[in-house]
C-alpha positions in Angstrom: -2.7 27.3 -2.8 -5.0 29.3 -5.1 -7.9 31.5 -4.0 -10.4 28.7 -4.5 -8.4 26.5 -2.2 -8.3 29.1 0.5 -12.0 29.7 0.1 -12.6 25.9 0.4 -10.7 25.7 3.7 -12.6 28.6 5.1 -15.8 26.9 4.1 -14.7 23.6 5.8 -13.8 25.5 9.0 -17.2 27.1 9.3 -19.1 23.9 8.4 -17.0 21.7 10.7 -17.5 24.2 13.6 -21.3 23.9 13.3 -21.1 20.2 12.7 -19.1 19.7 15.8 -21.7 21.6 17.8 -24.4 19.4 16.4 -22.5 16.3 17.4 -21.9 17.7 20.9 -25.7 18.0 21.3 -25.9 14.2 21.3 -22.6 13.5 23.1 -23.1 11.6 26.4 -26.9 11.8 25.9 -27.6 8.2 24.9 -28.4 8.7 21.2 -30.2 6.1 19.2 -27.8 3.5 17.6 -28.1 1.2 14.6 -25.7 -1.5 13.4 -24.2 -1.5 9.9 -22.5 -4.3 8.0 -19.4 -5.5 9.8 -21.0 -4.9 13.2 -20.1 -1.2 13.0 -22.3 1.3 15.0 -24.0 4.4 13.6 -26.0 6.8 15.7 -28.5 9.5 15.1 -25.7 12.0 15.7 -23.8 10.6 12.7 -26.9 11.0 10.5 -27.6 14.5 11.8 -24.1 15.7 11.2 -24.1 14.1 7.7 -27.3 15.8 6.8 -26.1 19.2 7.9 -22.7 18.9 6.1 -24.3 17.5 2.9 -26.8 20.4 2.7 -24.3 23.1 3.7 -21.3 22.0 1.6 -23.2 21.0 -1.5 -25.2 24.2 -1.5 -22.0 26.2 -1.3 -20.2 24.1 -4.0 -22.9 22.6 -6.2 -20.4 21.5 -8.8 -18.4 19.4 -6.3 -18.9 15.7 -5.8 -19.8 14.0 -2.5 -18.4 11.0 -0.7 -19.5 10.3 2.9 -19.5 7.3 5.2 -23.2 7.8 5.9 -24.4 8.5 2.4 -25.6 5.8 0.0 -23.1 4.7 -2.6 -25.4 5.7 -5.4 -25.6 9.2 -4.0 -21.8 9.4 -3.4 -20.7 8.4 -6.8 -21.4 11.1 -9.4 -23.0 9.8 -12.7 -21.0 10.4 -15.9 -17.8 12.5 -15.8 -16.0 12.6 -12.4 -16.1 16.1 -10.8 -12.9 18.1 -10.7 -13.2 18.4 -7.0 -15.2 16.5 -4.4 -15.8 16.4 -0.6 -14.8 13.4 1.4 -16.7 13.3 4.8 -16.8 11.3 7.9 -19.5 13.0 10.1 -18.1 11.4 13.3 -14.9 9.5 13.0 -14.6 7.3 16.1 -18.3 6.6 16.6 -17.5 3.8 19.1 -15.5 6.3 21.2 -18.3 8.9 20.9 -20.9 6.3 22.1 -18.7 5.4 25.1 -18.5 9.0 26.1 -14.7 9.3 25.2 -13.3 12.5 23.9 -11.2 11.2 21.0 -13.7 11.5 18.1 -13.8 14.1 15.4 -15.6 15.5 12.3 -13.4 14.9 9.3 -13.8 16.7 6.0 -11.5 17.0 3.0 -11.7 18.4 -0.5 -10.1 16.3 -3.2 -8.8 17.8 -6.5 -7.8 15.2 -9.0 -6.7 12.3 -6.7 -5.2 14.1 -3.7 -6.6 16.3 -0.9 -6.1 20.0 -1.2 -8.0 21.2 1.9 -8.8 19.3 5.1 -10.1 19.8 8.7 -10.4 17.6 11.7 -12.7 19.2 14.3 -12.4 17.6 17.7 -15.2 19.3 19.8 -14.8 17.4 23.0 -11.2 18.4 23.3 -11.6 21.9 21.8 -9.0 21.1 19.0 -9.1 22.0 15.3 -6.5 20.6 12.9 -6.4 22.2 9.4 -4.3 22.2 6.3 -4.4 23.2 2.7 -2.0 22.2 -0.1 1.1 24.2 -0.2 0.7 25.7 3.3 1.7 24.5 6.8 -0.7 22.4 8.8 -2.1 24.0 12.0 -3.5 23.0 15.3 -5.5 26.0 16.1 -3.1 28.9 15.4 0.0 26.8 16.0 2.0 25.6 13.0 2.7 21.8 13.0 6.3 20.9 12.0 7.7 17.3 12.2 11.1 18.1 10.8 12.9 18.0 14.1 13.4 14.6 15.7 12.5 14.5 19.4 15.1 13.3 21.9 13.2 10.2 23.2 12.4 6.7 22.1 9.9 6.3 19.2 6.3 6.5 20.4 4.2 4.4 18.1 0.5 3.6 18.3 0.1 0.0 17.2 -3.1 -2.1 17.2 -3.0 -5.0 19.6 -2.9 -7.6 16.8 0.0 -5.8 15.1 1.9 -5.6 18.4 1.4 -9.3 19.1 2.5 -10.2 15.5 5.7 -8.1 15.8 6.6 -9.5 19.2 8.3 -8.0 22.3 11.9 -8.3 20.9 11.1 -6.2 17.8 9.5 -3.6 20.0 12.1 -3.6 22.8 13.2 0.0 22.2 9.8 1.3 21.2 7.3 3.1 23.5 4.1 1.5 22.3 1.0 3.7 23.1 -2.6 2.7 23.0 -4.4 3.4 19.7 -7.5 5.6 19.7 -10.7 4.4 17.8 -10.7 7.4 15.5 -8.2 6.8 12.8 -8.5 10.4 11.7 -7.6 11.6 15.2 -4.7 9.1 15.3 -3.3 10.8 12.2 -3.7 14.1 13.8 -1.7 12.9 16.8 1.2 12.0 14.5 0.9 15.4 12.7 1.1 17.1 16.1 4.2 15.1 17.2 2.4 13.6 20.1 3.2 10.2 18.7 5.8 9.5 16.0 3.8 7.1 13.9 1.3 4.3 13.6 0.5 1.2 11.5 -3.0 1.1 10.2 -4.7 -2.3 9.7 -6.2 -3.0 6.2 -9.7 -1.9 5.3 -9.5 1.8 6.2 -11.8 3.8 4.0 -11.1 7.1 2.2 -13.3 9.0 4.6 -11.2 7.7 7.5 -7.9 9.1 6.2 -8.3 11.9 3.5 -8.3 14.9 5.8 -5.7 13.4 8.1 -3.5 12.5 5.1 -3.3 16.1 4.0 -2.7 17.5 7.6 0.1 15.0 8.2 1.7 15.7 4.8 1.7 19.5 5.3 3.2 18.9 8.8 6.1 17.1 7.2 5.0 13.5 7.7 3.6 10.9 5.3 0.8 8.5 5.0 1.8 5.7 2.6 1.1 2.0 1.8 3.6 -0.8 2.6 5.4 0.0 -0.7 5.8 3.7 0.2 3.2 5.0 -2.2 0.9 8.0 -1.4 -2.8 7.4 -1.2 -5.0 8.3 -4.2 -8.6 9.2 -3.9 -11.6 8.8 -6.2 -15.2 9.8 -6.0 -16.2 6.1 -5.8 -14.2 5.6 -2.6 -11.8 2.9 -1.7 -10.7 0.6 1.1 -6.9 0.4 1.6 -4.4 -2.2 2.6 -1.9 -1.9 5.4 -0.9 1.8 5.8 2.0 3.5 7.4 1.7 7.0 8.9 4.7 8.7 10.5 7.1 11.6 11.0 10.2 11.4 8.8 12.4 9.9 11.5 9.9 7.0 12.1 9.0 6.0 8.5 12.0 3.7 8.1 11.2 1.7 11.2 7.5 1.6 10.4 8.4 0.4 6.9 10.5 -2.5 8.3 7.6 -3.5 10.6 5.2 -3.4 7.6 7.6 -5.7 5.6 7.7 -8.1 8.6 3.9 -8.2 8.6 3.8 -8.8 4.8 2.0 -5.6 4.0 -1.3 -7.4 4.6 
C-alpha cells in the first residue's frame, strides 16, 4: 500500500472514532426516526454521523468523490469525469439493531480506487471493536491480525437468513451449525473475517455502502466476498445494488457456492 493509502486509513480511523462517539450519544436514548422507501428506518443519529463524516472526510480529501446511504444521489454521484478515489459510507449500518438498543451496529467507511476498496474500517462502538484493512496489508481487529487460512476443527458455522435456511431445507443443512444473522451486514462480514463464523449468504439488494469496507477487511483476512458466479464486487461512484452474494473463509466457499447454485443465484 502506498503512502496515500496509509494516510487514508489513518484518516478513516480518526473519523470513525469520532463518528462512533456521535452515534453513541444517541444510542438507547430514543432518537427521532423517519421511514424511507422500502420501510427502512433512518434516525437523527444516522443524519448526525453522516454530516460529520461528510464534512470531515471531504475537507480532508476534497478531490475524492462521495457515496453515502444518507446523502442524496445527486450529491453522491460526481458530475463529469469520475474521481480516481471516492468514499463509500454507511453512517450506521444496522440501524434497526441500533434503534432496538442492540450492540451489533457499526460505522462503515471505505475508500475506493478504481473499482475496488483500498482502505476500510468498521467501527463498532457498543462492543469496543474496530476492524481495519488496507490493500496489500493484513486485516486487523484492534491490534490483532485476522487470518482465515487455518480451518477450524468444528462443523461449519454459517449465518443464513431465515428465508434462505427454509429454502435449503433441513437435510442440506444437517451438518451445518446455523447461527442467527445480525441486522448489520457490514458487521456480519466482520464476523466472517474474524473467524467467529465461517460464512454467510447475503440476500439480493445489498448496496455498496453495506459491503465495501467489509469486503476489503474480509479479503485481507484471507476470505472472499463474491457473487453466485464467484466474481468479486466492483464499485462505482453511482452506487449499485447487488444480487445474491457469498462471503466466506476459504474452507467454506465451496459449500456456500453449492447452496447459492441451489437457490439459483437469485
